[in-house]
C-alpha positions as CSV (number, residue, x, y, z in Angstrom):
1,M,129.5,-37.4,20.2
2,A,131.9,-38.3,22.9
3,V,134.5,-35.7,23.9
4,N,138.2,-36.4,23.3
5,A,140.8,-33.8,24.3
6,N,143.3,-35.5,22.0
7,N,141.3,-34.0,19.1
8,I,142.1,-30.4,20.2
9,L,145.0,-29.4,17.9
10,I,147.5,-26.7,18.8
11,G,150.4,-25.7,16.6
12,A,151.6,-24.2,13.4
13,A,151.8,-25.8,10.0
14,T,154.9,-26.3,7.8
15,V,154.1,-24.9,4.4
16,S,155.7,-26.1,1.2
17,L,155.2,-24.9,-2.4
18,N,156.3,-27.3,-5.1
19,G,158.1,-29.3,-2.4
20,A,160.1,-26.4,-1.0
21,D,159.5,-25.3,2.6
22,I,158.7,-21.6,2.6
23,G,160.1,-21.1,6.1
24,Y,158.6,-19.1,8.9
25,T,155.1,-17.8,8.7
26,R,153.1,-15.5,11.0
27,G,149.5,-15.4,12.1
28,G,148.8,-19.0,11.1
29,T,147.9,-20.7,7.9
30,T,144.2,-20.8,6.9
31,V,142.4,-23.4,4.7
32,R,139.1,-21.9,3.7
33,Y,136.4,-23.9,1.9
34,E,133.4,-22.1,0.2
35,S,130.4,-23.6,-1.4
36,T,127.7,-21.8,-3.3
37,P,124.2,-23.4,-3.1
38,V,121.5,-23.5,-5.7
39,D,118.0,-23.2,-4.3
40,V,115.4,-25.3,-6.0
41,D,111.8,-24.2,-5.6
42,A,108.7,-25.8,-7.1
43,D,105.2,-24.4,-7.9
44,Q,103.7,-26.9,-5.5
45,A,105.6,-25.7,-2.5
46,N,106.0,-22.3,-0.8
47,G,109.6,-22.6,-0.2
48,I,112.8,-24.4,-1.1
49,V,112.4,-28.1,-1.8
50,R,116.0,-29.0,-2.4
51,K,119.5,-27.5,-2.2
52,G,122.3,-28.3,-4.6
53,R,125.9,-27.3,-4.8
54,A,126.6,-25.0,-7.8
55,M,130.2,-24.1,-7.0
56,E,132.9,-25.1,-4.5
57,R,136.2,-23.4,-3.9
58,T,139.2,-23.9,-1.6
59,Y,141.8,-21.3,-0.6
60,V,145.0,-21.3,1.4
61,V,146.0,-18.0,3.1
62,L,149.3,-17.4,4.8
63,R,151.7,-14.6,5.7
64,M,155.4,-15.4,4.9
65,L,158.2,-14.0,7.1
66,E,161.0,-15.4,4.9
67,V,160.4,-13.6,1.7
68,S,162.7,-14.7,-1.1
69,L,162.5,-13.4,-4.7
70,E,161.4,-16.9,-5.8
71,Q,158.6,-17.0,-3.3
72,M,157.5,-13.5,-4.4
73,R,157.6,-14.7,-8.1
74,I,155.4,-17.6,-7.4
75,A,153.0,-15.5,-5.2
76,M,152.7,-12.9,-8.0
77,M,152.2,-15.6,-10.7
78,L,155.2,-14.4,-12.7
79,P,157.0,-16.6,-15.2
80,S,160.4,-18.1,-14.2
81,A,162.0,-15.8,-16.9
82,N,161.1,-12.8,-14.7
83,L,163.6,-13.9,-12.1
84,V,167.2,-13.5,-13.3
85,G,169.8,-13.8,-10.5
86,S,168.9,-11.3,-7.9
87,T,166.4,-9.3,-10.0
88,L,162.7,-9.9,-10.2
89,T,161.0,-8.1,-13.0
90,L,157.4,-7.2,-12.0
91,G,154.5,-7.5,-14.5
92,Y,153.3,-9.9,-17.1
93,N,151.2,-9.1,-20.2
94,G,150.5,-12.7,-21.4
95,S,147.0,-14.1,-20.8
96,C,147.8,-17.8,-21.3
97,W,150.4,-18.4,-18.7
98,T,149.6,-19.6,-15.2
99,D,152.0,-21.0,-12.6
100,E,150.3,-23.9,-10.8
101,V,152.0,-25.0,-7.6
102,A,151.6,-28.0,-5.4
103,I,150.8,-27.0,-1.8
104,S,151.5,-29.1,1.3
105,L,150.6,-28.1,4.8
106,V,151.8,-30.4,7.6
107,G,150.5,-29.5,11.1
108,P,149.5,-31.0,14.3
109,G,147.1,-34.0,14.2
110,P,145.0,-35.9,16.7
111,S,146.8,-37.9,19.5
112,C,150.2,-36.1,18.9
113,G,150.2,-37.1,15.3
114,T,150.3,-35.0,12.1
115,R,147.7,-33.8,9.7
116,T,148.8,-33.2,6.1
117,F,146.8,-31.2,3.6
118,A,148.0,-32.1,0.1
119,F,146.8,-30.0,-2.8
120,T,148.2,-30.8,-6.3
121,K,147.2,-27.5,-8.0
122,G,147.1,-24.0,-6.6
123,V,147.4,-20.6,-8.1
124,S,148.1,-17.3,-6.5
125,M,145.3,-14.8,-7.3
126,G,143.9,-11.6,-6.0
127,T,145.7,-9.1,-3.8
128,R,149.1,-9.7,-2.2
129,E,150.4,-7.5,0.5
130,Y,154.1,-6.9,1.2
131,T,154.2,-5.1,4.6
132,M,157.2,-3.2,5.8
133,T,157.0,-1.4,9.2
134,R,159.5,0.1,11.6
135,D,158.7,-2.3,14.5
136,N,157.9,-5.6,12.8
137,P,159.5,-8.0,10.4
138,V,158.5,-7.8,6.7
139,E,155.4,-9.9,6.0
140,Y,154.1,-11.1,2.7
141,E,150.5,-12.2,2.7
142,V,149.5,-14.6,0.0
143,E,146.2,-16.2,-1.0
144,L,146.3,-19.3,-3.1
145,E,143.2,-20.7,-4.7
146,V,143.3,-24.5,-4.9
147,L,142.1,-25.9,-8.3
148,K,140.5,-29.3,-8.8
149,D,142.5,-32.1,-10.4
150,S,141.4,-34.3,-13.3
151,S,139.3,-36.4,-10.9
152,G,137.4,-33.4,-9.7
153,N,139.1,-33.3,-6.3
154,F,141.0,-30.5,-4.5
155,G,143.4,-32.8,-2.7
156,T,143.5,-34.9,0.4
157,I,143.8,-34.5,4.2
158,I,145.6,-37.3,5.9
159,D,146.1,-38.0,9.7
160,S,149.1,-40.0,10.6
């Protein structure tokens, strides 16, 4: 493969949830892809004869610096009814409700262009950390799991 310094990308992404820019972030934005293999062995071989993909998952991880109540509501997967004016009520006892959000990441691309990650369905799951310290701005770390669409795809990555 020929080397090309234009393919070295430097810079932060602009992150949008449901089309709304979430503002400043800190520590970068990470897109993580995981796949779980299935090992196929056969009586006629002393080893693995084939590998398949049993599961694949994609995650987006970021730390927000501009932490609005609406962003916290989405990150905690709380229904819209939990946010009334300037009060966010924490907790939800229903098992059938999920808040799927569209995720867009626009960052640097090759040759001074842009690279856009577009995920149509994501949910905030797992642990979220709201960090308050004396000598740093408040940070809110969020991990979103990207869900597959009806075509079986997570989304797209487009260079322009």
